[in-house]
TIRO-2110 file (N, C-alpha, C; in Angstrom, 1 decimal):
// TIRO-2110
-17.6, 65.5, -16.4, N, 1, A
-16.5, 65.0, -15.5, CA, 1, A
-16.0, 63.7, -16.0, C, 1, A
-16.9, 62.8, -16.4, N, 2, A
-16.5, 61.5, -16.9, CA, 2, A
-15.7, 61.7, -18.2, C, 2, A
-16.1, 62.7, -19.0, N, 3, A
-15.4, 63.0, -20.3, CA, 3, A
-14.0, 63.3, -20.0, C, 3, A
-13.7, 64.2, -19.0, N, 4, A
-12.3, 64.6, -18.7, CA, 4, A
-11.5, 63.4, -18.2, C, 4, A
-12.1, 62.5, -17.5, N, 5, A
-11.4, 61.3, -17.0, CA, 5, A
-11.0, 60.4, -18.2, C, 5, A
-12.0, 60.2, -19.1, N, 6, A
-11.7, 59.4, -20.3, CA, 6, A
-10.5, 60.0, -21.1, C, 6, A
-10.6, 61.4, -21.3, N, 7, A
-9.5, 62.0, -22.0, CA, 7, A
-8.1, 61.9, -21.3, C, 7, A
-8.1, 62.0, -19.9, N, 8, A
-6.9, 61.8, -19.2, CA, 8, A
-6.3, 60.4, -19.4, C, 8, A
-7.2, 59.4, -19.3, N, 9, A
-6.7, 58.0, -19.5, CA, 9, A
-6.2, 57.8, -21.0, C, 9, A
-6.9, 58.4, -21.9, N, 10, A
-6.5, 58.3, -23.3, CA, 10, A
-5.1, 58.9, -23.5, C, 10, A
-4.9, 60.1, -23.0, N, 11, A
-3.6, 60.8, -23.1, CA, 11, A
-2.5, 60.1, -22.4, C, 11, A
-2.8, 59.5, -21.3, N, 12, A
-1.8, 58.7, -20.5, CA, 12, A
-1.4, 57.5, -21.3, C, 12, A
-2.3, 56.8, -21.9, N, 13, A
-2.0, 55.6, -22.8, CA, 13, A
-1.2, 56.0, -24.0, C, 13, A
-1.5, 57.2, -24.6, N, 14, A
-0.8, 57.7, -25.7, CA, 14, A
0.7, 57.9, -25.3, C, 14, A
0.9, 58.6, -24.2, N, 15, A
2.2, 58.9, -23.8, CA, 15, A
3.0, 57.7, -23.4, C, 15, A
2.4, 56.7, -22.8, N, 16, A
3.1, 55.5, -22.4, CA, 16, A
3.6, 54.7, -23.7, C, 16, A
2.7, 54.6, -24.7, N, 17, A
3.0, 54.0, -25.9, CA, 17, A
4.1, 54.7, -26.7, C, 17, A
4.0, 56.1, -26.6, N, 18, A
5.0, 56.9, -27.3, CA, 18, A
6.4, 56.7, -26.7, C, 18, A
6.5, 56.6, -25.3, N, 19, A
7.8, 56.5, -24.7, CA, 19, A
8.3, 55.0, -24.8, C, 19, A
7.4, 54.1, -24.9, N, 20, A
7.8, 52.7, -25.0, CA, 20, A
8.4, 52.4, -26.3, C, 20, A
7.9, 53.0, -27.4, N, 21, A
8.5, 52.8, -28.7, CA, 21, A
9.4, 54.0, -29.1, C, 21, A
10.6, 53.7, -29.2, N, 22, A
11.6, 54.8, -29.4, CA, 22, A
11.3, 55.7, -30.6, C, 22, A
10.7, 55.1, -31.7, N, 23, A
10.4, 55.8, -32.9, CA, 23, A
9.2, 56.7, -32.7, C, 23, A
8.5, 56.5, -31.7, N, 24, A
7.3, 57.3, -31.5, CA, 24, A
7.4, 58.2, -30.3, C, 24, A
8.6, 58.7, -30.0, N, 25, A
8.8, 59.6, -28.9, CA, 25, A
8.0, 60.9, -29.0, C, 25, A
7.8, 61.4, -30.2, N, 26, A
6.9, 62.5, -30.4, CA, 26, A
5.5, 62.3, -29.9, C, 26, A
5.0, 61.0, -30.1, N, 27, A
3.7, 60.7, -29.6, CA, 27, A
3.6, 60.8, -28.0, C, 27, A
4.7, 60.4, -27.4, N, 28, A
4.8, 60.5, -25.9, CA, 28, A
4.7, 61.9, -25.5, C, 28, A
5.5, 62.8, -26.2, N, 29, A
5.5, 64.2, -25.8, CA, 29, A
4.2, 64.8, -26.0, C, 29, A
3.5, 64.5, -27.1, N, 30, A
2.2, 65.1, -27.3, CA, 30, A
1.2, 64.6, -26.3, C, 30, A
1.3, 63.3, -25.9, N, 31, A
0.4, 62.7, -24.9, CA, 31, A
0.6, 63.4, -23.6, C, 31, A
1.8, 63.7, -23.2, N, 32, A
2.1, 64.4, -21.9, CA, 32, A
1.5, 65.8, -22.0, C, 32, A
1.7, 66.5, -23.1, N, 33, A
1.2, 67.9, -23.2, CA, 33, A
-0.3, 67.9, -23.1, C, 33, A
-1.0, 67.0, -23.8, N, 34, A
-2.4, 66.9, -23.8, CA, 34, A
-2.9, 66.5, -22.4, C, 34, A
-2.2, 65.6, -21.8, N, 35, A
-2.6, 65.2, -20.4, CA, 35, A
-2.6, 66.4, -19.5, C, 35, A
-1.5, 67.1, -19.5, N, 36, A
-1.4, 68.3, -18.6, CA, 36, A
-2.4, 69.3, -18.9, C, 36, A
-2.7, 69.5, -20.2, N, 37, A
-3.7, 70.5, -20.6, CA, 37, A
-5.1, 70.1, -20.2, C, 37, A
-5.4, 68.9, -20.3, N, 38, A
-6.7, 68.4, -19.9, CA, 38, A
-6.9, 68.5, -18.4, C, 38, A
-5.8, 68.2, -17.7, N, 39, A
-5.9, 68.3, -16.2, CA, 39, A
-6.1, 69.8, -15.8, C, 39, A
-5.4, 70.7, -16.5, N, 40, A
-5.6, 72.1, -16.2, CA, 40, A
-7.0, 72.6, -16.5, C, 40, A
-7.6, 72.2, -17.6, N, 41, A
-8.9, 72.6, -17.9, CA, 41, A
-9.9, 72.0, -16.9, C, 41, A
-9.7, 70.7, -16.5, N, 42, A
-10.6, 70.1, -15.6, CA, 42, A
-10.5, 70.8, -14.2, C, 42, A
-9.3, 71.2, -13.8, N, 43, A
-9.1, 71.9, -12.5, CA, 43, A
-9.8, 73.3, -12.6, C, 43, A
-9.6, 74.0, -13.7, N, 44, A
-10.3, 75.3, -13.8, CA, 44, A
-11.8, 75.2, -13.8, C, 44, A
-12.3, 74.3, -14.5, N, 45, A
-13.8, 74.1, -14.6, CA, 45, A
-14.3, 73.7, -13.2, C, 45, A
-13.6, 72.8, -12.5, N, 46, A
-14.1, 72.4, -11.2, CA, 46, A
-14.1, 73.5, -10.2, C, 46, A
-13.0, 74.3, -10.3, N, 47, A
-12.8, 75.4, -9.4, CA, 47, A
-13.9, 76.5, -9.6, C, 47, A
-14.2, 76.8, -10.9, N, 48, A
-15.2, 77.9, -11.2, CA, 48, A
-16.6, 77.4, -10.8, C, 48, A
-16.9, 76.1, -10.9, N, 49, A
-18.2, 75.6, -10.6, CA, 49, A
-18.5, 75.6, -9.1, C, 49, A
-17.4, 75.5, -8.3, N, 50, A
-17.6, 75.5, -6.9, CA, 50, A
-17.9, 77.0, -6.4, C, 50, A
-17.2, 77.9, -7.0, N, 51, A
-17.3, 79.3, -6.5, CA, 51, A
-18.6, 80.0, -7.0, C, 51, A
-19.2, 79.4, -8.0, N, 52, A
-20.4, 80.1, -8.6, CA, 52, A
-21.7, 79.5, -8.1, C, 52, A
END
């Protein structure tokens, strides 16, 4: 669980830096995609551990 939180913070920082610097817009987009993907994985893992 802590690992997922660390990843979420890392992706959030990457996306903020990417959007702050116009030349690194691609970094912001990758950060957003990774943030959403990590959130989805965490949600699915948490949901399956509750039901089992």
